[in-house]
C-alpha positions in Angstrom: -132.4 133.7 299.7 -131.4 131.4 296.9 -133.3 133.6 294.4 -131.5 136.7 295.7 -128.1 134.9 295.3 -129.0 134.0 291.7 -129.9 137.6 291.0 -126.7 138.8 292.6 -124.7 136.4 290.5 -126.5 137.3 287.3 -126.0 141.0 288.1 -122.2 140.5 288.7 -121.9 138.5 285.5 -123.7 141.2 283.5 -121.4 143.8 285.1 -118.3 141.9 284.2 -119.6 141.2 280.7 -120.4 144.9 280.3 -116.9 145.9 281.5 -115.4 143.4 279.0 -117.5 144.9 276.2 -116.4 148.4 277.2 -112.7 147.4 277.2 -113.1 145.9 273.7 -115.3 148.6 272.3 -114.6 150.3 269.0 -112.6 153.5 269.1 -113.6 155.4 266.0 -110.7 157.5 264.8 -111.0 160.4 262.3 -108.1 160.4 259.8 -107.4 162.3 256.6 -105.6 159.9 254.3 -104.2 162.7 252.2 -101.2 164.0 254.1 -98.1 161.8 253.5 -96.0 160.7 255.3 -98.5 161.1 258.1 -101.4 159.5 256.3 -102.1 158.4 252.7 -104.2 155.9 250.8 -102.7 153.0 248.8 -104.2 152.1 245.4 -106.2 149.3 247.1 -107.7 151.8 249.5 -105.5 150.8 252.5 -104.6 153.7 254.8 -100.9 154.1 255.6 -98.7 156.5 257.4 -97.3 157.7 260.8 -100.7 158.9 262.0 -102.3 155.6 261.0 -99.7 153.5 262.8 -99.9 155.8 265.9 -103.7 155.4 265.9 -103.4 151.6 265.7 -100.8 151.6 268.5 -103.0 153.8 270.8 -106.0 151.5 270.2 -103.9 148.4 271.0 -102.6 150.0 274.2 -106.2 150.9 275.2 -107.4 147.4 274.2 -109.9 148.9 271.9 -110.8 147.9 268.3 -109.5 150.7 266.0 -112.0 151.9 263.4 -110.5 154.4 261.0 -112.9 156.9 259.6 -111.8 159.0 256.6 -112.7 162.6 256.7 -111.8 165.6 254.6 -109.7 168.1 256.6 -112.2 171.0 256.4 -114.8 168.9 258.1 -112.7 167.2 260.8 -113.9 169.1 263.9 -117.6 169.4 262.7 -117.6 165.6 262.1 -116.1 165.0 265.6 -118.8 167.2 267.2 -121.5 165.4 265.1 -120.2 162.1 266.7 -119.0 160.6 263.4 -116.0 159.4 265.3 -114.6 159.6 268.9 -111.2 161.2 268.3 -109.1 162.9 265.6 -105.6 161.6 265.0 -104.7 163.6 261.9 -101.6 165.8 262.6 -104.0 168.5 264.1 -102.0 171.2 265.9 -103.1 172.2 269.4 -104.2 175.8 269.2 -106.2 178.2 271.4 -108.7 178.7 268.6 -109.4 175.0 268.2 -109.5 174.5 272.0 -112.6 176.7 272.1 -114.5 173.8 270.3 -112.6 170.6 271.3 -110.2 169.3 273.9 -106.7 168.1 273.0 -104.4 165.4 274.5 -100.8 166.1 275.2 -98.8 166.5 272.0 -97.6 163.4 270.1 -95.2 165.2 267.8 -94.0 168.7 267.0 -92.2 169.7 263.8 -91.5 173.1 262.3 -93.1 174.7 259.2 -91.1 175.8 256.2 -91.5 177.4 252.7 -90.6 175.5 249.6 -89.8 177.2 246.2 -88.1 176.3 243.0 -84.3 176.1 243.2 -82.7 179.4 242.3 -85.9 181.3 242.7 -84.2 184.0 244.7 -87.3 184.1 246.9 -86.6 186.1 250.1 -88.7 185.1 253.2 -89.7 188.6 254.5 -92.7 190.8 254.3 -91.3 192.7 251.4 -89.8 189.7 249.7 -93.1 187.8 249.7 -95.4 190.8 249.0 -97.5 190.0 245.9 -96.2 186.4 245.6 -98.6 183.5 245.3 -98.1 181.1 248.2 -100.1 177.9 248.3 -101.2 176.1 251.5 -103.9 173.8 252.8 -106.9 175.8 254.0 -108.1 175.6 257.6 -104.6 174.8 258.9 -102.4 176.6 261.4 -100.3 177.6 258.3 -103.1 179.7 257.0 -103.3 181.5 260.4 -99.5 182.1 260.3 -99.5 183.5 256.8 -102.4 185.8 257.4 -100.8 187.1 260.5 -97.2 187.4 259.5 -97.4 188.0 255.7 -100.6 190.0 255.1 -99.5 191.2 251.6 -99.0 187.7 250.2 -101.6 186.3 247.7 -102.7 183.2 249.5 -103.9 180.3 247.3 -105.9 177.8 249.4 -106.3 174.1 248.7 -108.4 171.2 250.1 -105.4 168.9 250.4 -101.7 169.2 250.7 -101.2 167.0 247.6 -103.0 169.7 245.6 -100.6 172.3 246.9 -97.6 170.2 245.7 -99.2 169.6 242.3 -99.7 173.3 241.6 -96.2 174.2 242.9 -94.7 171.6 240.5 -96.4 173.1 237.5 -95.7 176.7 238.4 -99.2 178.0 239.4 -97.8 179.3 242.7 -94.5 180.8 243.6 -94.0 178.9 246.8 -95.8 176.6 249.3 -95.9 176.7 253.1 -96.5 173.6 255.2 -95.1 171.3 257.8 -91.5 170.7 256.9 -91.7 166.9 257.2 -94.8 166.8 255.0 -92.9 168.9 252.4 -89.7 166.9 252.6 -91.2 163.4 252.5 -94.3 164.2 250.5 -92.7 166.4 247.8 -88.9 167.2 247.9 -87.9 163.5 248.0 -90.2 162.7 245.0 -89.5 163.1 241.3 -91.9 166.0 241.2 -90.0 167.9 243.8 -86.4 167.4 242.5 -86.1 171.0 241.3 -87.4 172.5 244.5 -85.9 173.3 247.9 -86.6 174.7 251.3 -86.4 178.5 251.4 -85.7 180.4 254.7 -85.5 178.7 258.1 -88.0 177.2 260.4 -91.2 179.2 260.9 -93.2 179.2 264.1 -95.7 181.4 265.9 -97.0 180.0 269.2 -100.4 181.6 268.7 -101.0 180.0 265.3 -99.0 176.8 265.5 -99.3 175.9 269.2 -97.1 173.4 271.0 -97.5 170.5 268.6 -100.0 168.0 267.2 -102.5 166.3 269.5 -105.6 164.1 269.4 -108.8 166.0 269.5 -111.9 164.8 271.5 -115.3 166.3 272.3 -115.2 168.5 275.5 -117.7 166.1 277.1 -115.4 163.1 276.7 -113.1 163.7 279.7 -112.6 160.0 280.5 -111.5 159.3 276.9 -109.1 162.2 277.1 -107.5 160.8 280.2 -107.3 157.4 278.6 -105.7 158.7 275.5 -103.1 160.7 277.4 -102.2 157.5 279.4 -101.8 155.6 276.1 -99.5 158.3 274.6 -97.2 158.1 277.6 -97.3 154.3 277.6 -96.2 153.9 273.9 -93.5 156.5 274.5 -92.3 154.5 277.5 -92.5 151.0 276.1 -90.7 151.8 272.8 -93.6 151.3 270.5 -93.6 155.0 269.5 -89.9 154.9 268.7 -90.4 151.9 266.4 -93.1 153.7 264.5 -91.0 156.9 264.4 -88.0 155.0 263.0 -90.2 153.5 260.2 -90.8 157.0 258.7 -88.1 159.3 260.0 -84.4 159.3 260.9 -84.9 161.6 263.9 -87.3 161.9 266.8 -90.2 164.0 265.7 -91.7 164.2 269.2 -89.7 167.4 269.7 -88.6 169.2 272.8 
């Protein structure tokens, strides 16, 4: 009887220790680090930005150790499926095409896309106005889907990072760029390089291409993690943590309607 009691106690202790280990386990988060103000890398290699702070807040809410894993945008979903990390928090829009490969949480923000061109360019945002123009954007994004669908006569110039798009726009290699409006405003228009440029046309959105906003991506097999992440998103919205992070980068609520 005593032996059985000892075994039972040891088993319970092991279970409790195992549960504690699970609660404190690493959450490996895929991030880009090349998409200001959502993510960028400081000169010392430190990752900064809205997505980075949101990732840290989500890990804290889940009582998990946050491990940020840098990944080029093009390889984000393949790296997730290869188990390089557990979730993607990198301004990835929730789209039907991507949902064929991964599952998404509820959105954590939603902002419109816009064109940027040189001031006084006279660029007209229409099929005829953009026909034959060179428009730069980051490849593999919802913006590529939008441009191919809505403006088939545009000469698309595709780049690996958004920073490369801005660099070529500034030196005149492309006539315009198309991206998330916040990324364009904070990452280009408000910098010295962007002082001679402006938004052209209004907000651009196509539900099929852009989806309802950005979410965290997880493997389809990770249903429990998906539930846990959704709970954490709701929690940081309810307890004010999200709003503090939002105010650090923006003067309006980017969560959207």
